[in-house]
C-alpha positions as CSV (number, residue, x, y, z in Angstrom):
1,X,0.0,0.0,-0.4
2,X,2.9,2.2,1.0
3,X,4.6,1.4,-2.3
4,X,1.5,2.5,-4.6
5,X,1.3,6.0,-2.2
6,X,4.6,6.6,-3.6
7,X,4.4,6.1,-6.7
8,X,0.9,8.3,-7.0
9,X,2.9,11.0,-5.1
10,X,5.8,10.5,-7.5
11,X,3.7,11.3,-10.6
12,X,1.7,14.4,-9.4
13,X,4.7,16.6,-10.6
14,X,4.3,14.7,-14.7
15,X,0.3,16.0,-14.5
16,X,1.1,19.1,-17.0
17,X,2.2,16.0,-19.4
18,X,-1.3,14.4,-19.5
19,X,-1.3,15.0,-23.3
20,X,1.7,14.3,-24.8
21,X,1.6,12.7,-27.2
22,X,5.2,11.2,-27.9
23,X,6.5,8.4,-25.8
24,X,9.2,8.8,-23.0
25,X,11.7,6.4,-22.7
26,X,13.8,5.9,-20.2
27,X,17.8,5.4,-20.9
28,X,18.1,2.3,-18.6
29,X,14.8,0.5,-19.3
30,X,14.7,-2.5,-21.6
31,X,10.8,-1.9,-21.8
32,X,9.8,-0.6,-25.3
33,X,5.2,0.0,-26.4
34,X,4.6,-2.2,-29.0
35,X,1.0,-0.6,-29.3
36,X,0.9,2.1,-32.4
37,X,-2.8,3.3,-31.9
38,X,-3.5,5.9,-30.6
39,X,-7.3,6.6,-30.9
40,X,-9.6,4.2,-29.5
41,X,-13.8,3.7,-30.1
42,X,-15.6,3.8,-26.8
43,X,-16.7,0.8,-25.6
44,X,-14.1,-1.5,-27.5
45,X,-12.0,-3.3,-25.9
46,X,-9.0,-1.5,-24.9
47,X,-5.2,-2.4,-24.4
48,X,-1.6,-1.6,-24.3
49,X,0.9,-4.0,-25.2
50,X,5.5,-3.8,-24.2
51,X,7.6,-5.7,-25.0
52,X,10.6,-6.5,-22.3
53,X,13.7,-9.0,-22.4
54,X,12.7,-9.4,-19.1
55,X,9.8,-12.6,-18.7
56,X,9.3,-12.1,-15.2
57,X,9.2,-8.0,-15.6
58,X,6.0,-6.6,-13.6
59,X,5.7,-2.8,-14.3
60,X,2.5,-1.0,-13.6
61,X,0.4,1.0,-15.7
62,X,-0.4,4.7,-14.4
63,X,-3.6,5.8,-16.5
64,X,-5.0,9.8,-16.1
65,X,-8.2,9.1,-17.6
66,X,-11.3,12.6,-17.2
67,X,-13.5,10.3,-15.2
68,X,-10.3,9.3,-12.8
69,X,-7.4,7.7,-12.1
70,X,-5.9,4.7,-11.3
71,X,-3.2,2.3,-11.9
72,X,-3.2,-1.2,-13.7
73,X,-1.4,-4.4,-13.1
74,X,-0.3,-5.9,-16.5
75,X,0.4,-9.6,-17.7
76,X,3.5,-10.9,-18.9
77,X,3.7,-13.7,-21.5
78,X,7.2,-14.3,-22.3
79,X,8.4,-10.4,-22.7
80,X,4.9,-9.1,-23.7
81,X,3.7,-7.2,-21.5
82,X,-0.4,-6.6,-22.0
83,X,-2.5,-3.7,-20.4
84,X,-6.4,-3.9,-20.7
85,X,-7.7,-0.7,-19.4
86,X,-11.0,-1.2,-16.9
87,X,-14.8,-1.2,-18.8
88,X,-14.9,2.2,-16.9
89,X,-12.6,3.8,-18.3
90,X,-12.9,2.3,-21.9
91,X,-16.1,3.5,-22.0
92,X,-15.6,6.9,-21.7
93,X,-14.5,9.0,-24.4
94,X,-11.4,11.8,-23.8
95,X,-7.7,11.8,-23.6
96,X,-5.7,9.4,-21.6
97,X,-2.3,10.0,-20.2
98,X,-0.2,7.0,-18.9
99,X,2.6,5.9,-17.2
100,X,4.7,3.1,-16.8
101,X,6.3,2.1,-13.6
102,X,9.0,-0.1,-13.2
103,X,10.7,-0.7,-10.1
104,X,9.0,2.6,-8.7
105,X,10.4,4.7,-11.9
106,X,8.8,5.8,-14.8
107,X,10.1,4.3,-18.3
108,X,7.7,5.2,-20.2
109,X,5.2,8.2,-20.7
110,X,2.4,8.8,-23.6
111,X,-1.1,9.5,-24.4
112,X,-4.0,8.1,-26.5
113,X,-8.0,8.9,-27.2
114,X,-10.9,7.4,-27.0
115,X,-13.7,8.8,-29.1
116,X,-17.2,8.4,-29.9
117,X,-18.8,5.1,-30.5
118,X,-21.1,5.9,-33.6
119,X,-22.0,2.4,-34.1
120,X,-23.9,2.1,-31.0
121,X,-27.3,3.5,-31.3
122,X,-27.6,7.5,-30.6
123,X,-29.2,8.8,-27.7
124,X,-30.5,12.6,-27.2
125,X,-31.4,14.4,-24.8
126,X,-33.5,17.6,-25.3
127,X,-34.1,20.8,-23.0
128,X,-36.9,23.6,-24.2
129,X,-37.5,26.3,-23.0
130,X,-39.0,28.9,-21.8
131,X,-42.1,26.6,-22.1
132,X,-44.1,29.6,-22.3
133,X,-43.9,32.7,-24.3
134,X,-45.8,35.8,-25.9
135,X,-47.1,36.1,-29.1
136,X,-45.3,39.1,-31.5
137,X,-42.3,37.7,-33.1
138,X,-40.4,39.3,-30.4
139,X,-39.9,36.4,-27.8
140,X,-38.4,33.1,-28.6
141,X,-37.5,29.3,-27.1
142,X,-34.8,27.6,-27.2
143,X,-34.3,23.8,-28.3
144,X,-31.0,22.5,-27.0
145,X,-30.2,18.9,-28.3
146,X,-27.3,16.7,-26.7
147,X,-27.0,13.5,-28.6
148,X,-24.6,11.2,-27.5
149,X,-23.3,7.4,-28.0
150,X,-24.6,4.4,-26.3
151,X,-22.3,4.9,-23.4
152,X,-23.2,8.2,-22.7
153,X,-20.4,10.3,-24.3
154,X,-21.3,13.1,-26.7
155,X,-21.4,12.9,-30.0
156,X,-18.1,14.2,-32.0
157,X,-18.0,17.8,-32.2
158,X,-20.4,19.3,-35.9
159,X,-22.8,16.0,-35.5
160,X,-25.6,17.1,-37.8
161,X,-28.8,17.2,-36.0
162,X,-32.2,18.0,-37.3
163,X,-34.3,20.3,-35.4
164,X,-37.6,20.5,-36.0
165,X,-41.0,22.5,-34.8
166,X,-44.9,23.1,-35.5
167,X,-46.8,25.6,-35.3
168,X,-50.2,25.9,-36.5
169,X,-50.3,24.5,-40.1
170,X,-46.7,25.0,-40.7
171,X,-43.7,22.8,-39.9
172,X,-39.9,24.1,-40.1
173,X,-36.9,21.8,-39.9
174,X,-33.1,23.4,-39.7
175,X,-30.0,21.2,-39.3
176,X,-28.2,22.2,-36.8
177,X,-24.4,21.0,-35.9
178,X,-23.4,20.5,-32.5
179,X,-20.7,22.8,-30.9
180,X,-18.9,22.1,-28.1
181,X,-21.6,18.8,-27.7
182,X,-24.4,20.8,-28.3
183,X,-27.0,21.7,-30.9
184,X,-29.4,24.4,-30.2
185,X,-31.8,26.6,-32.2
186,X,-33.8,29.9,-31.2
187,X,-37.9,29.6,-32.5
188,X,-39.3,32.5,-32.2
189,X,-43.1,33.1,-31.9
190,X,-45.5,34.0,-34.3
191,X,-48.2,36.9,-34.3
192,X,-50.6,34.5,-33.4
193,X,-51.3,32.6,-29.9
194,X,-50.8,28.6,-30.1
195,X,-48.4,25.8,-29.1
196,X,-45.0,25.1,-30.4
197,X,-44.1,21.6,-30.8
198,X,-40.2,20.5,-31.0
199,X,-38.4,17.6,-31.8
200,X,-35.1,16.3,-32.8
201,X,-33.7,13.7,-35.5
202,X,-29.5,12.8,-35.4
203,X,-28.1,9.4,-36.5
204,X,-32.0,7.6,-37.6
205,X,-32.9,8.4,-33.5
206,X,-36.1,10.5,-33.3
207,X,-37.0,12.0,-30.3
208,X,-41.1,12.7,-28.9
209,X,-42.3,16.5,-29.2
210,X,-41.7,19.0,-26.6
211,X,-44.2,22.0,-26.4
212,X,-44.3,25.7,-25.5
213,X,-47.4,27.8,-25.3
214,X,-47.4,31.0,-26.9
215,X,-49.8,32.9,-25.3
216,X,-51.6,36.5,-26.3
217,X,-49.7,39.3,-25.9
218,X,-50.7,42.1,-23.4
219,X,-54.2,43.3,-23.9
220,X,-55.3,46.7,-25.5
221,X,-58.4,48.8,-24.6
222,X,-61.0,47.9,-24.9
223,X,-65.6,49.3,-24.4
224,X,-67.6,47.7,-21.6
225,X,-71.6,47.6,-21.6
226,X,-74.3,46.9,-18.8
227,X,-77.4,45.2,-18.8
228,X,-79.9,45.3,-16.5
229,X,-83.9,44.5,-15.7
230,X,-84.9,47.8,-15.1
231,X,-83.0,50.9,-13.9
232,X,-84.5,51.6,-10.3
233,X,-82.3,52.1,-7.2
234,X,-84.3,48.9,-5.6
235,X,-81.3,48.0,-3.4
236,X,-82.1,44.3,-4.7
237,X,-81.4,43.9,-8.4
238,X,-78.1,42.9,-10.4
239,X,-76.7,45.3,-13.2
240,X,-74.4,43.3,-15.0
241,X,-71.0,44.6,-16.5
242,X,-69.6,43.2,-19.3
243,X,-66.4,43.9,-21.5
244,X,-65.9,43.4,-25.5
245,X,-63.7,40.6,-26.0
246,X,-60.6,42.0,-24.5
247,X,-57.8,41.2,-27.9
248,X,-53.7,41.8,-27.9
249,X,-52.4,44.2,-30.5
250,X,-51.8,40.9,-33.5
251,X,-56.0,40.6,-32.4
252,X,-55.3,37.0,-30.2
253,X,-58.3,37.0,-27.2
254,X,-56.7,37.5,-24.4
255,X,-55.9,34.3,-22.1
256,X,-58.6,33.3,-19.9
257,X,-58.0,34.4,-16.1
258,X,-57.0,37.8,-17.2
259,X,-58.2,39.8,-14.3
260,X,-60.7,43.2,-14.7
261,X,-61.4,45.6,-12.3
262,X,-64.3,47.4,-12.4
263,X,-64.3,51.1,-10.8
264,X,-67.4,52.7,-10.3
265,X,-67.6,56.6,-8.8
266,X,-71.2,57.4,-7.1
267,X,-73.2,60.6,-7.6
268,X,-71.6,61.8,-4.2
269,X,-68.5,60.9,-5.0
270,X,-67.9,57.4,-3.2
271,X,-65.6,55.0,-4.5
272,X,-66.7,50.9,-5.3
273,X,-65.5,48.1,-7.1
274,X,-66.1,45.2,-8.8
275,X,-64.1,42.2,-10.5
276,X,-64.1,39.8,-13.5
277,X,-62.1,37.3,-14.9
278,X,-62.2,36.5,-18.5
279,X,-63.7,33.7,-20.3
280,X,-63.2,33.8,-23.9
281,X,-61.8,37.3,-23.5
282,X,-64.6,38.4,-22.1
283,X,-65.0,39.5,-18.4
284,X,-68.1,40.1,-16.4
285,X,-68.6,41.7,-13.0
286,X,-72.1,42.4,-11.3
287,X,-73.0,44.9,-9.0
288,X,-76.2,45.7,-6.5
289,X,-78.5,48.8,-7.4
290,X,-78.7,51.5,-5.0
291,X,-81.4,52.1,-2.5
292,X,-81.9,55.3,-3.7
293,X,-81.2,57.5,-6.7
294,X,-78.1,57.5,-8.0
295,X,-75.7,58.1,-10.7
296,X,-72.7,55.9,-11.4
297,X,-69.8,56.1,-13.5
298,X,-68.0,52.8,-14.1
299,X,-64.4,52.6,-15.9
300,X,-62.7,49.1,-16.3
301,X,-59.0,48.6,-16.0
302,X,-56.5,45.6,-16.9
303,X,-54.1,47.0,-13.8
304,X,-51.1,48.6,-15.6
305,X,-52.0,47.4,-18.8
306,X,-55.5,48.7,-20.4
307,X,-58.8,50.3,-19.7
308,X,-61.7,51.0,-21.2
309,X,-64.2,53.6,-21.9
310,X,-66.0,55.5,-19.0
311,X,-69.6,53.8,-18.6
312,X,-72.5,56.2,-17.0
313,X,-75.6,54.6,-15.3
314,X,-78.5,56.1,-13.8
315,X,-80.6,54.7,-11.1
316,X,-84.2,56.3,-10.6
317,X,-85.9,56.2,-7.1
318,X,-88.6,53.5,-6.6
319,X,-90.7,55.8,-4.8
320,X,-91.2,59.8,-4.0
321,X,-92.9,59.4,-0.2
322,X,-93.6,56.9,2.7
323,X,-96.2,57.1,5.1
324,X,-95.8,56.6,9.4
325,X,-97.0,56.6,12.6
326,X,-97.0,56.4,16.2
327,X,-98.8,54.7,18.6
328,X,-98.6,52.9,22.1
329,X,-98.4,56.5,23.4
330,X,-95.8,57.2,20.8
331,X,-93.6,54.6,22.2
332,X,-94.1,52.1,18.7
333,X,-92.9,53.7,15.1
334,X,-94.3,52.1,11.9
335,X,-93.0,52.6,9.1
336,X,-94.8,52.1,5.6
337,X,-95.8,50.0,3.9
338,X,-93.2,50.9,1.7
339,X,-94.1,50.5,-2.6
340,X,-91.8,50.4,-5.4
341,X,-92.2,51.7,-9.0
342,X,-95.6,49.5,-10.0
343,X,-96.6,49.6,-6.8
344,X,-95.9,46.4,-5.1
345,X,-94.0,46.4,-1.9
346,X,-90.5,46.7,-1.7
347,X,-88.2,43.4,-1.0
348,X,-87.3,42.3,2.3
349,X,-84.2,44.0,3.5
350,X,-84.4,47.6,2.8
351,X,-82.5,49.3,5.2
352,X,-84.5,52.3,7.6
353,X,-82.7,54.7,9.4
354,X,-84.0,56.1,12.6
355,X,-82.0,59.1,14.6
356,X,-83.7,60.3,17.8
357,X,-83.1,63.8,18.1
358,X,-83.3,66.0,21.8
359,X,-83.3,69.4,22.4
360,X,-81.6,69.4,18.4
361,X,-79.2,66.5,19.6
362,X,-78.6,62.9,18.3
363,X,-78.5,60.6,21.1
364,X,-79.4,57.6,19.2
365,X,-79.4,55.9,15.5
366,X,-81.8,52.8,15.1
367,X,-82.0,50.4,12.0
368,X,-84.0,48.1,11.1
369,X,-84.6,45.6,7.9
370,X,-88.2,46.1,6.1
371,X,-90.6,42.8,6.3
372,X,-93.4,42.7,3.8
373,X,-93.1,46.1,3.0
374,X,-92.9,47.4,6.9
375,X,-90.7,48.4,9.5
376,X,-91.8,48.9,13.2
377,X,-89.5,50.4,15.9
378,X,-89.9,50.3,19.9
379,X,-89.0,53.6,22.0
380,X,-88.7,51.7,25.6
381,X,-89.2,54.7,28.5
382,X,-86.7,52.6,30.2
383,X,-84.3,54.0,27.7
384,X,-86.0,57.2,26.3
385,X,-87.3,59.3,29.6
386,X,-87.3,62.7,28.2
387,X,-90.5,64.5,27.5
388,X,-89.3,65.5,24.0
389,X,-88.3,64.1,20.6
390,X,-87.7,64.6,17.7
391,X,-87.1,61.6,14.7
392,X,-85.4,61.5,11.4
393,X,-86.5,58.6,9.3
394,X,-84.6,57.7,6.3
395,X,-85.1,55.2,3.5
396,X,-84.9,54.9,-0.4
397,X,-82.7,57.7,-0.2
398,X,-86.1,60.1,1.5
399,X,-85.7,61.5,4.4
400,X,-89.0,62.4,6.5
401,X,-88.9,65.0,9.4
402,X,-91.1,64.6,12.6
403,X,-92.1,67.9,14.5
404,X,-90.9,67.8,18.0
405,X,-94.4,69.2,19.5
406,X,-96.1,65.8,18.2
407,X,-94.2,63.2,20.2
408,X,-94.5,64.2,24.3
409,X,-94.3,60.7,25.9
410,X,-96.3,59.7,28.8
411,X,-95.0,57.8,32.0
């Protein structure tokens, strides 16, 4: 073991000679190189033979391969010394340097090359990316192909590789030679969206297809519209906002799921939002009708990309007046019936607010939702002990004020 380590350390200084072609021969050595071949094919049996006048000489062969380093023992048969390179090295291409060691001295050295085995079935590794690009001809996906022999060695420089790609009804084939073991081709997008299918061929080996998706480019400005059952502010119906078919500058319909934000500004400068995602290029959003007279200004946005026209929507009030009455010594306030635009009762859930004032100071706000067109409020004496109160009743955008003198509460 110590002897082997000594040999390995002593040969470290000889690494600069790793790729030297001519053999070095020690003056006092009677061992000579018999092999004349300096080019071997990967996977074939690889042997180096030497001749010696001694039938008992047992030199060792130290080899340096890109795959590693090792010491090989030879077989001396009547002065013919044969070294068989292990398969783990003989199957891998590259330059190999060797040093013949006899009696702990380097007596010969040289080099040979292992080349790819073109008689084995060619294997191909393909890499395609990015896997999604935008239409328009400015972006591209790259097909990178690495052909190898049956032992996974890169094929020789300038090996031709046929790179094919298909888009819509067009198939394109380009022949590229390997450079530094790799062949590649840039595949640019078209102005149309769709899917690019790519594959390669080398030495009759055909690969399966790989795809890159060509998505529509960024959206351009669009139009918005609205639809509704009626134009009354009943707080119940839905107005539907719809975009035109949103497209990019190349007339491709934008991808499904593109988010559209509808910005809504009310008559009183309140700000509302609703959202919609595109399906087949059309986004839809919904808004609840206000419960009073109002005007909405709506504009759609694809944030930072595109915008729509401004859409104006007016909502008419569903009633102009309502009734109210007090009972139970003015401790119960009944509001209604609340009638809509056809005289029908308003939908359940209409909000009714009652503000209670004492000496022109608001002391409480009560709220109830209508049921069957009516809203009822209790004014218990335990909580409201003053003798004079005034009320403001608000619903559906209408406000009615009561007179203080009419509501003296008896204890």
